[in-house]
Each structure stands twice: as structure tokens, then as C-alpha cells.
C-alpha positions in Angstrom: 0.3 0.1 0.1 1.1 3.8 -0.7 2.0 5.5 1.7 0.1 9.0 1.9 2.3 12.0 1.1 3.5 13.8 5.2 1.3 17.2 5.4 3.6 20.3 5.4 3.8 23.1 7.6 4.1 26.0 5.3 4.7 29.8 5.7 3.0 32.2 2.9 4.3 35.1 2.4 2.2 37.8 1.6 3.3 41.9 1.8 -0.2 42.9 0.8 -2.6 40.1 0.4 -6.4 41.7 0.6 -8.1 40.3 -2.3 -9.9 43.0 -3.5 -6.7 45.1 -3.6 -5.3 42.9 -6.7 -4.6 39.1 -7.8 -2.0 38.7 -5.1 -4.5 38.2 -2.4 -6.2 36.6 -4.8 -4.0 33.7 -4.6 -2.7 33.6 -1.2 -6.6 33.2 -0.3 -7.4 30.5 -2.5 -3.9 28.3 -2.4 -4.3 28.5 1.3 -7.6 26.5 1.5 -7.0 24.1 -1.5 -2.9 23.2 0.4 -5.7 22.8 3.9 -8.0 21.2 2.1 -5.0 18.5 0.8 -4.2 18.6 4.5 -1.4 20.5 4.7 -0.8 23.3 7.5 -0.5 27.2 6.1 0.3 30.0 8.3 -0.3 33.0 6.1 2.0 35.7 7.5 1.0 39.0 6.4 1.0 42.6 6.6 -1.6 45.1 5.6 -4.2 45.5 4.2 -4.7 41.8 5.9 -5.1 38.9 3.4 -8.9 37.7 3.2 -8.7 33.7 4.3 -11.6 30.9 4.1 -11.9 28.3 7.3 -12.0 25.0 6.2 -12.7 21.9 7.9 -10.3 18.6 7.5 -7.4 17.4 8.4 -5.1 20.2 7.3 -5.5 24.0 8.6 -5.3 27.8 7.4 -4.1 30.4 10.3 -3.3 34.5 9.8 -0.4 35.3 10.9 -0.2 39.6 11.2 2.7 41.1 10.6 2.0 44.6 10.5 3.5 47.2 8.4 3.4 51.0 9.2 0.2 50.7 6.8 1.4 54.3 5.4 -1.2 53.5 2.5 -4.4 52.8 4.5 -7.4 53.8 2.9 -8.8 56.4 4.8 -5.8 58.0 5.0 -2.7 57.2 2.4 0.6 58.3 2.5 0.1 59.1 6.2 2.9 60.6 9.1 3.1 58.0 11.6 3.1 59.4 14.9 6.6 59.2 17.5 5.0 56.2 18.9 4.3 54.3 16.3 7.7 53.0 15.4 9.4 50.4 16.7 12.7 50.0 14.9 14.7 50.7 11.7 13.0 49.1 9.7 9.8 51.7 10.1 12.7 54.7 9.8 13.5 53.2 6.2 9.7 52.1 5.6 8.9 56.1 6.4 11.4 57.7 4.3 11.4 55.6 1.8 7.8 56.6 0.8 8.3 60.2 2.1 11.1 60.1 -1.0 8.4 58.7 -3.0 9.2 55.5 -3.3 7.3 52.1 -2.8 8.7 50.3 0.3 6.7 47.5 1.3 8.2 44.7 -0.4 11.6 45.3 0.8 10.5 46.2 4.9 8.2 43.4 4.7 10.7 41.0 3.8 13.0 42.8 6.5 9.8 41.9 8.9 9.8 38.0 7.4 13.2 37.5 8.4 13.1 38.2 11.7 10.3 36.6 12.4 11.5 33.4 10.3 14.2 33.4 12.4 12.6 33.0 16.0 10.7 30.6 14.5 13.2 27.9 13.1 11.7 24.6 13.2 8.4 25.8 12.8 7.8 25.5 9.1 8.9 23.0 6.4 9.8 25.5 3.8 8.7 29.2 2.8 6.3 30.2 0.1 6.9 33.7 -0.9 4.0 35.4 -2.6 6.3 37.8 -5.1 7.8 39.9 -2.5 11.3 39.1 -3.6 12.9 41.6 -0.8 16.4 41.4 0.1 15.2 40.0 4.0 14.3 36.4 1.9 17.7 35.7 1.0 19.9 33.6 3.4 16.8 31.9 4.7 18.7 28.4 4.3 21.0 29.0 7.3 18.0 29.3 9.2 16.5 26.2 7.6 13.6 26.9 5.4 13.8 26.0 2.3 12.3 28.8 0.0 9.7 28.9 -3.0 8.7 32.0 -4.4 5.9 32.7 -6.8 6.2 35.2 -9.4 2.8 36.5 -11.0 4.6 38.5 -13.8 7.8 41.2 -13.6 6.8 43.8 -12.4 8.8 45.9 -14.8 5.7 45.3 -17.6 3.4 47.5 -15.1 6.1 50.3 -14.8 7.1 50.8 -19.0 3.1 50.2 -19.6 3.0 53.0 -17.1 5.9 55.2 -18.4 4.4 55.0 -21.8 0.9 56.1 -20.9 3.0 59.6 -18.2 1.8 62.6 -19.8 4.7 65.0 -18.7 8.2 63.5 -17.9 7.5 65.2 -14.1 4.9 62.2 -14.1 7.7 59.8 -15.5 10.6 61.0 -13.2 7.5 60.2 -10.4 6.9 56.8 -11.8 10.8 55.2 -12.0 11.3 56.5 -8.1 8.7 54.5 -7.4 9.4 51.6 -9.3 12.6 51.9 -7.8 12.0 48.4 -6.1 12.0 46.6 -9.0 15.9 47.0 -8.9 15.9 44.6 -6.1 13.3 42.2 -7.0 15.6 41.6 -9.7 18.7 41.2 -8.1 17.0 39.1 -5.7 15.5 36.6 -9.2 18.5 35.9 -10.6 19.5 34.2 -6.6 16.7 31.7 -6.8 16.4 28.6 -7.7 12.6 27.9 -7.1 10.6 30.0 -8.6 6.5 29.7 -9.5 4.6 31.2 -12.3 1.0 31.5 -13.0 2.0 31.0 -17.5 4.6 29.4 -20.1 4.1 33.8 -21.2 5.6 34.6 -18.0 8.3 31.8 -17.5 10.0 33.6 -20.5 9.6 37.6 -19.4 10.3 36.7 -15.5 13.7 35.5 -17.9 13.5 38.1 -19.9 13.1 40.5 -17.7 14.4 39.9 -14.5 17.9 37.4 -15.2 15.8 34.0 -14.2 17.9 30.7 -15.0 14.9 29.4 -17.2 15.2 25.9 -15.4 14.8 27.4 -12.5 11.3 28.4 -13.3 8.5 26.0 -13.0 4.8 27.0 -14.5 1.7 26.4 -12.3 -1.3 27.8 -13.3 -4.2 28.8 -11.3 -7.9 29.4 -11.6 -11.1 29.7 -10.7 -13.4 28.2 -7.8 -15.2 25.9 -9.6 -17.8 25.2 -7.2 -18.0 29.3 -6.7 -18.1 30.0 -9.9 -20.5 27.8 -11.7 -23.7 28.3 -14.2 -26.6 28.9 -12.6 -30.1 29.5 -15.2 -32.2 30.5 -11.8 -30.1 34.8 -12.6 -32.0 36.1 -15.3 -29.0 36.9 -17.8 -29.7 41.1 -18.2 -30.0 41.7 -22.4 -26.7 43.6 -23.8 -24.8 44.2 -20.1 -21.3 43.5 -20.8 -19.0 42.6 -17.6 -15.5 43.3 -17.1 -13.1 43.2 -13.7 -10.6 46.2 -14.2 -8.8 49.2 -13.0 -9.6 52.7 -13.2 -6.1 53.5 -13.1 -3.7 51.3 -14.3 -3.1 51.5 -18.2 -2.1 48.2 -18.7 -5.5 47.0 -18.4 -7.3 48.3 -20.7 -10.2 49.6 -19.6 -10.4 53.1 -21.7 -10.5 50.4 -25.0 -13.3 49.4 -23.6 -14.8 52.9 -23.2 -14.2 53.7 -26.7 -15.9 50.0 -27.3 -19.3 50.6 -25.5 -19.4 54.0 -27.3 -19.4 53.0 -30.8 -21.4 49.5 -29.8 -24.1 51.7 -28.6 -24.8 53.7 -32.3 -26.3 50.0 -33.7 -27.8 48.5 -30.5 -28.3 48.7 -26.8 -25.5 47.9 -25.0 -24.1 48.8 -21.2 -21.2 48.1 -19.0 -19.9 47.0 -15.6 -17.0 47.2 -14.1 -15.7 45.5 -10.9 -13.5 48.7 -9.6 -13.3 51.8 -7.0 -15.1 54.7 -9.5 -12.4 57.4 -9.9 -14.1 61.0 -10.7 -10.6 61.7 -12.8 -8.1 60.6 -14.9 -8.0 59.2 -18.1 -11.0 56.7 -18.0 -13.2 58.8 -16.0 -12.7 61.0 -18.8 -13.9 59.3 -21.6 -16.7 58.2 -19.6 -17.8 62.1 -20.2 -16.4 62.9 -23.2 -18.7 59.7 -25.1 -21.3 60.9 -22.8 -21.7 57.3 -21.0 -22.4 58.3 -17.4 -26.0 56.6 -17.7 -24.2 53.2 -19.0 -21.3 52.8 -17.5 -21.5 51.5 -13.2 -18.5 50.9 -10.9 -19.3 48.4 -8.7 -17.0 47.5 -5.4 -16.9 45.8 -2.6 -19.3 42.8 -3.9 -19.3 39.9 -2.0 -18.4 36.5 -3.6 -21.6 35.6 -4.2 -23.0 39.1 -5.7 -19.9 39.1 -8.2 -20.7 35.6 -9.2 -24.1 36.2 -10.0 -23.2 39.4 -12.1 -20.9 37.4 -13.9 -24.1 35.4 -14.3 -26.3 37.8 -15.1 -24.1 38.9 -18.3 -24.8 38.3 -21.7 -21.0 38.9 -22.3 -17.6 39.3 -20.4 -14.7 41.1 -21.5 -11.1 41.3 -20.4 -9.8 44.1 -22.7 -6.6 44.4 -21.0 -3.2 45.0 -22.7 -1.4 42.6 -20.4 -2.0 39.8 -17.5 0.3 37.6 -16.4 -2.2 34.8 -16.5 -6.1 36.8 -16.0 -8.0 35.3 -13.4 -11.2 37.4 -14.3 -11.1 35.6 -17.5 -10.6 31.8 -16.1 -13.5 32.8 -13.6 -15.9 34.0 -16.0 -15.5 31.4 -18.3 -16.3 29.4 -15.3 -19.8 30.7 -15.3 -20.2 29.6 -18.8 -20.6 33.6 -19.4 -18.9 33.9 -23.3 -16.0 36.0 -23.1 -14.1 38.6 -25.1 -10.5 38.6 -24.3 -7.2 40.2 -25.8 -4.1 38.7 -26.7 -2.2 40.5 -24.1 0.3 38.5 -22.6 -0.3 34.9 -20.7 -4.5 35.9 -21.3 -4.6 32.9 -24.7 -2.9 30.3 -22.4 -6.6 31.0 -20.5 -9.4 31.8 -22.7 -7.8 29.5 -25.3 -8.4 30.0 -29.4 -10.3 32.6 -31.1 -13.4 31.2 -31.9 -13.6 27.7 -30.4 -13.4 29.2 -26.0 -13.6 33.3 -26.7 -13.6 35.5 -29.4 -10.4 36.9 -29.0 -8.8 41.1 -30.6 -5.2 42.1 -30.5 -4.7 45.0 -27.2 -5.2 48.2 -27.4 -7.8 47.6 -30.2 -10.8 49.3 -29.6 -12.3 48.8 -33.1 -11.5 44.5 -33.0 -13.2 45.3 -29.3 -16.5 46.8 -31.0 -16.9 43.8 -33.2 -16.2 41.2 -31.3 -18.6 42.1 -28.7 -21.1 43.2 -31.2 -20.8 39.9 -32.6 -21.8 37.9 -30.0 -24.5 40.3 -28.2 -26.2 39.7 -32.0 -25.2 36.0 -32.1 -27.5 33.8 -29.0 -26.3 30.4 -30.4 -22.4 31.3 -30.2 -22.4 33.0 -26.9 -23.6 29.3 -25.7 -21.2 27.1 -27.7 -18.3 29.3 -26.3 -20.1 29.5 -23.0 -20.0 25.7 -22.5 -16.8 25.3 -24.3 -15.2 28.1 -21.9 -16.2 26.2 -18.7 -15.0 23.0 -20.7 -11.9 24.4 -20.6 -11.7 26.3 -17.1 -12.6 22.5 -15.4 -9.9 20.7 -17.3 -6.9 22.8 -16.6 -7.6 25.8 -14.0 -9.0 24.6 -11.0 -7.2 25.8 -7.2 -6.9 22.5 -6.4 -4.8 21.4 -9.6 -2.9 24.6 -8.8 -2.5 23.4 -4.9 -1.3 19.9 -5.6 1.4 21.2 -7.9 2.5 23.7 -5.7 3.4 20.6 -3.0 5.2 19.3 -5.4 7.4 22.0 -6.0 7.7 22.6 -2.4 9.1 19.2 -2.3 11.6 19.1 -4.6 13.3 22.7 -2.9 13.0 20.3 0.8 14.8 17.6 -1.4 17.5 20.3 -2.6 17.3 23.0 0.2 20.5 22.9 2.4 17.2 22.9 4.8 16.8 19.0 3.9 15.0 17.5 6.0 15.5 14.2 8.4 13.3 12.3 10.2 13.8 12.4 14.1 11.6 9.9 16.7 9.8 12.9 18.2 8.7 13.8 14.3 10.5 16.2 11.4 13.7 18.3 12.4 16.0 20.5 9.9 19.4 19.8 8.9 22.2 21.9 7.3 
């Protein structure tokens, strides 16, 4: 009889883990849950905004370990100045000094706090899994007995370049270069890592090219949808002409401005409206485009939705859209497809790896092409049979390739590879597992 794999004790690091702040928080939430369902014990070690974690019934467990920063970017008081009583040491001083000089300190300062925490808890964890912090503090964990696995969703240098390309003034470009200064550190750290996970073949190539990682050190582990939640439900009425997208109004690489333009063109020939899952902004290129095209009554921005509300929103749409110029994976594409909602998606970055072939599981268009978006959206809105066929094929693609359980299984395999080859290799002792150098 084959013995079951030994459950692992995992430290999963997340310097910014709120799932409503972006894909990294979604990753931590769902991966930790599925690892626990496989029987592993996961401590999610995070800073503000803290991760939202799911309760798990079964042999494994998920626990949040709060590793607080000074929370300088809190929603109700961004770029705040802490009081003197809040400072706890040199790392706090570094955090404020970097923020005050226009930089983004969190990857570095979180990594320093995480190293201090882990050094104080030797023997507690079998492996450390860093979720794209890539800070100097994580180097050298092996001497504390911790093999390190790191997920890089995609190089942040891609975001940096797209924002620089969209910057209208020299002052804005200088500000962006300072803000993204941490990417130099991330490149230096990446080149010293032996066990890197990424979410797509596209991201693997870009991590090697942009960050200098050895391709042989990078493993592709696709992520996906929670298909128990993201599923079709015929009891939810479909709203005629509704298009749904999850995006960001202030991030150029998300391509929302092209979708706004496409909606304006669509509405010259048919009734259509757009619901965008993101926080509404009153200024910026997207807000200006909404006003310029007179779409205030035809675009709705929603945020703070519960899981059920978000899923039902996608179920209610005739078409889902991912207009991004680039994605390292595209969770919105996988989740939309899992509900059986037909998808229009660009070919930016790794999106085709998720959405599949044009005309089979989605309609694919070039990134940054409002005319192509208009044509594809109009084609789906006008053809119920095509919507039904693509929706069904899209869900089957997700079920076959992109589930969180499969992601957790493959990730656990990478943990065991790191444990077997890392300096902190484990050995069996009479009382359980211990580390040997």
C-alpha cells in the first residue's frame, strides 16, 4: 500500500494580501484553502491590508499571522505620517523615509520583518513560500533552515514600462521611476532564486528576460477558478446587452479605456451597457473618456461585492470582457469562463493561454484595439447560439485546466522539490521532522 505524502507546514508570505486589492490577495486566499484541503498546515504571514482567508474543515489548517507594517497606504489616510509612538525600530524608519521620498517601501520592509519573524521560529515550518515580495530580507533563509519557493505572477517591470509609456509629463515619468525603484531589488533577488513558480508560459519567458532568472529554475503552475463557486446558474436572469469586466480605472495595462471606447461605438447600433468591477474614479483618462462619450448612464462601477454577488453579476451578463494590454495569467478570464459566460479577451500576455483559441472558447482580439473589441462584442451580443457554444466550451476548458485544487497539488510538488534539494533538508527524528544543515 502506497503511503500518503507527509503533510507540510507552510509559511506563505504576502506583503499585501487583501483579495479586493488585486490578484496576489486572490492567489493567497484560494491557494491556502486548497493546500489545507489537501491536508497541509498553512500559516499565511501578511501585512496590511491583511489577507482574507477561508475556513477549512478537514485534516489541514489555515491561520493568519499578522506581521504589521506602519500601514502607510491605508484607504482612509493614504501617505500618512505616523506618530512617534508608532515607530518600533529601524525598519519603520526606512519604511517612512522611502515613502516620503516617493518610493514604494513595502516589498523591502516586509521582507525584513518576515526574516526576523522566521529566524525567531526555526523548526516551525518545512518550507517558506514567498508571494512576489522578492525583498532582500528573504535571501539567506536557508541558514535558518527554511527552503524558499517564490511565486512571481509576472515581472512588475512590465507594469512599470506600460505606465511610463502612458505618462503625459516628464515629472510624471520621474515620479514613476522613483515609485518603481523596488523593481531593481526584485531583479537582483530573482537571479539568486533556485525555486520559482509562475502562472503561465508567457510569464516564464518574461521573468527570464526581464529579471534574469535561469529558465531551468522556473516552473509553470497555472492557477484558476474556484469552480464550486464560479459555476452556471440558470436561476440568475441574464440582462440583455450587459457586458461585465473586472478591471482598474487607473492602471493603463488593464486597457479599460479601450473598452469604454468600444461601448460608445456599440451604442451607435444597439442597446448595450457595461458593469465594471472596480472602484470608480472621478478623474483620470477613463473618467474623462466616460464623460467625453456621454456614457455616464451606461457604465456602472461596482466594488466591495461579496463572492456571491460577484459571481451572480457575471452570470447575469450576456458577455464578459478582458480588455487588458497585458496579463501574467488573467483570473477574471478563468472565472468568467467557469460561469459559462461567453468571453471576449485580448491576446495580451498570457491571456490566450487561459482563454484558449479564438472562435472555440472565446473571441480573441489584439490588445489596445477598440475597433476589434467593438466588432467582437457586437458579434456575441447579436448571436445567442454563438454565446451558448463559447460559454459551454469555456467552462469545459477551465474544468480541465484551471482549478485551484490542481494548482495546490502542483505547488506542493514544488515544495517537496525545494525541501529535497535545499540547504534546509529535512530528516526524520524520533519526535517528528527536524532540519539538518
